[in-house]
C-alpha positions in Angstrom: -67.1 144.6 -21.0 -70.2 143.2 -19.2 -72.1 140.1 -20.2 -75.1 142.4 -21.1 -72.9 144.6 -23.3 -71.5 141.5 -24.9 -75.0 140.3 -25.7 -76.0 143.7 -27.1 -72.9 143.7 -29.4 -73.7 140.1 -30.4 -77.2 141.2 -31.3 -75.9 144.2 -33.2 -73.4 141.9 -35.1 -76.2 139.6 -36.1 -78.4 142.4 -37.2 -75.6 143.9 -39.2 -74.9 140.6 -40.9 -78.6 140.5 -41.9 -78.7 144.1 -43.1 -80.8 145.3 -40.2 -80.2 148.5 -38.2 -81.6 149.7 -34.9 -81.9 153.3 -33.7 -83.5 155.1 -30.9 -86.7 157.2 -31.5 -87.7 158.8 -28.3 -88.4 156.0 -25.8 -88.7 153.3 -28.4 -86.3 151.4 -30.6 -86.8 151.4 -34.4 -85.8 148.6 -36.7 -84.9 149.2 -40.3 -86.2 147.7 -42.5 -89.4 147.4 -40.4 -90.4 144.1 -42.0 -87.2 142.6 -40.5 -88.6 142.9 -37.0 -89.4 139.3 -36.1 -91.0 138.4 -32.7 -87.6 137.0 -31.6 -85.9 140.3 -32.5 -88.5 142.3 -30.6 -88.1 140.0 -27.5 -84.3 140.6 -27.6 -84.6 144.3 -28.0 -87.2 144.5 -25.2 -85.0 142.4 -22.9 -81.9 144.6 -23.4 -83.7 147.9 -24.2 -81.8 150.0 -21.5 -78.5 148.7 -22.7 -79.3 149.5 -26.3 -80.4 153.0 -25.2 -77.1 153.4 -23.3 -75.0 152.4 -26.3 -77.0 154.6 -28.7 -76.8 157.5 -26.3 -73.0 157.6 -26.8 -73.5 158.9 -30.3 -73.7 162.7 -31.1 -77.0 163.6 -32.7 -75.3 164.9 -35.9 -73.7 161.4 -36.4 -77.1 159.7 -36.0 -78.6 162.3 -38.4 -75.9 161.5 -40.9 -76.8 157.8 -40.7 -80.4 158.6 -41.4 -79.6 160.9 -44.3 -77.3 158.4 -45.9 -79.6 155.5 -45.3 -76.9 153.2 -44.0 -75.4 152.5 -40.6 -71.9 153.5 -41.6 -73.2 157.0 -42.1 -72.8 157.7 -38.4 -69.0 157.2 -38.7 -68.2 159.7 -41.5 -68.2 162.7 -39.2 -65.7 160.9 -37.0 -63.1 160.5 -39.7 -59.8 161.8 -38.3 -61.2 161.8 -34.7 -60.5 159.6 -31.7 -62.7 156.5 -31.5 -63.1 153.5 -29.3 -62.7 150.0 -30.8 -62.4 146.5 -29.4 -58.6 146.9 -29.4 -58.6 150.3 -27.7 -58.7 153.9 -28.6 -57.3 155.2 -31.8 -57.9 157.5 -34.8 -60.6 156.6 -37.4 -58.9 156.5 -40.8 -61.4 155.0 -43.3 -65.1 154.1 -43.4 -66.7 151.5 -45.7 -70.2 150.2 -45.9 -69.7 147.5 -43.3 -66.1 148.0 -42.0 -63.9 150.8 -40.7 -60.2 151.2 -40.3 -58.7 152.6 -37.1 -55.1 153.3 -36.2 -55.3 152.0 -32.6 -52.7 153.6 -30.4 -51.4 150.3 -29.1 -51.2 148.6 -32.5 -48.3 148.9 -34.9 -50.6 149.0 -38.0 -54.1 150.1 -38.7 -56.8 147.6 -37.7 -60.1 146.8 -39.5 -63.4 146.5 -37.5 -67.0 146.2 -38.2 -68.8 149.5 -38.1 -70.9 148.7 -35.1 -67.7 148.0 -33.1 -66.6 151.7 -33.4 -67.8 154.3 -30.9 -66.9 158.0 -30.4 -64.1 158.6 -27.8 -64.3 162.4 -28.0 -66.9 165.1 -28.8 -67.3 165.9 -32.5 -67.7 169.6 -33.3 
């Protein structure tokens, strides 16, 4: 993982801890709740905007729509239950989704592992 990707994930982790989500809307990034958008946050988003776009582009539209409909970031993962996903420990099968965490049976791990929801990404196309 590159230093920029690390910084983007660090920013996403911080936002998650503060209950803030980021999504792409056309060529802009939207923050929810909007009042959470501090000048420092906007500076960070602007600095790494292409990297945020790249990460968000990896999500199928229906997963992002599910997130919007459910009103929580974990909503994007529900359609991936039982599917192959990427995690910090490798590729595996998504077993469980909570409000802030998800459980993945990583291929290289003897037992399922728990991750924050923003650390899980699609590894295959969802139909």
